[in-house]
C-alpha positions as CSV (number, residue, x, y, z in Angstrom):
1,M,54.2,5.2,-28.6
2,K,52.5,8.5,-29.4
3,D,54.2,11.6,-28.2
4,L,52.2,13.0,-25.3
5,S,54.6,15.7,-24.3
6,N,52.6,18.5,-25.7
7,L,49.4,17.5,-23.8
8,E,48.5,19.9,-21.1
9,S,46.6,18.0,-18.6
10,S,47.9,15.0,-16.6
11,N,44.4,13.9,-16.1
12,I,43.7,10.9,-18.3
13,W,39.8,11.5,-18.2
14,D,40.2,14.9,-20.0
15,Y,41.3,13.0,-23.1
16,K,38.7,10.2,-23.1
17,P,35.3,10.3,-24.7
18,W,32.1,10.4,-22.6
19,W,31.8,6.5,-22.9
20,C,35.1,6.0,-21.4
21,Q,34.6,8.2,-18.2
22,P,34.7,6.9,-14.6
23,W,30.8,7.2,-14.3
24,S,30.4,4.9,-17.5
25,I,32.8,2.4,-16.5
26,L,31.2,2.0,-13.1
27,S,27.7,2.0,-14.4
28,T,28.6,-0.6,-17.0
29,G,30.4,-2.9,-14.4
30,I,27.2,-2.6,-12.2
31,V,24.9,-3.4,-15.0
32,L,27.1,-6.4,-15.9
33,S,27.1,-7.8,-12.4
34,V,23.5,-7.2,-11.5
35,G,22.4,-8.4,-15.1
36,S,24.3,-11.6,-14.6
37,W,22.2,-12.4,-11.5
38,L,18.9,-11.4,-13.1
39,I,19.6,-13.4,-16.2
40,F,21.0,-16.6,-14.6
41,H,20.3,-16.6,-11.0
42,I,23.4,-18.6,-10.4
43,V,25.7,-17.5,-7.6
44,W,29.0,-18.6,-9.1
45,I,28.4,-16.9,-12.5
46,T,27.5,-13.7,-10.7
47,F,30.7,-14.1,-8.5
48,I,32.9,-14.6,-11.6
49,M,31.3,-11.7,-13.5
50,T,31.5,-9.5,-10.3
51,T,35.2,-10.6,-9.8
52,L,36.2,-9.7,-13.5
53,V,34.3,-6.3,-13.4
54,T,36.3,-5.5,-10.0
55,I,39.6,-6.4,-11.7
56,W,38.5,-4.1,-14.7
57,W,37.6,-1.3,-12.3
58,V,40.9,-1.5,-10.4
59,Y,42.9,-1.4,-13.6
60,F,41.1,1.3,-15.4
61,L,40.0,3.5,-12.5
62,I,42.9,3.3,-10.3
63,M,46.1,1.7,-11.9
64,Y,45.8,3.2,-15.4
65,P,45.1,6.9,-14.4
66,R,47.9,6.7,-12.0
67,M,50.4,5.4,-14.4
68,F,49.3,8.0,-17.0
69,T,49.8,10.8,-14.5
70,Q,53.3,9.4,-13.6
71,Y,54.2,9.2,-17.3
72,M,53.0,12.8,-17.8
73,E,55.0,14.2,-14.9
74,S,58.2,12.2,-16.0
75,Q,57.7,13.9,-19.5
76,K,57.4,17.3,-17.9
77,I,60.6,16.8,-15.9
78,Q,62.5,15.7,-19.1
79,K,61.7,19.0,-20.9
């Protein structure tokens, strides 16, 4: 794993490019969910797509930033 101990911010979004920011993750998920309905007009496909998008959001918008912050804080304590 890459050594992150010299990084200053514990905010993961400070290190991500513009296309991997919360607003882009949210907008992509909305486009995928709405797009699945507009293209297929089938409820179960839209439901599956929306469920997968929601799982993706929970991981990348809630869990991953929290884990990164905890990791960064643990590295600061070890110094």
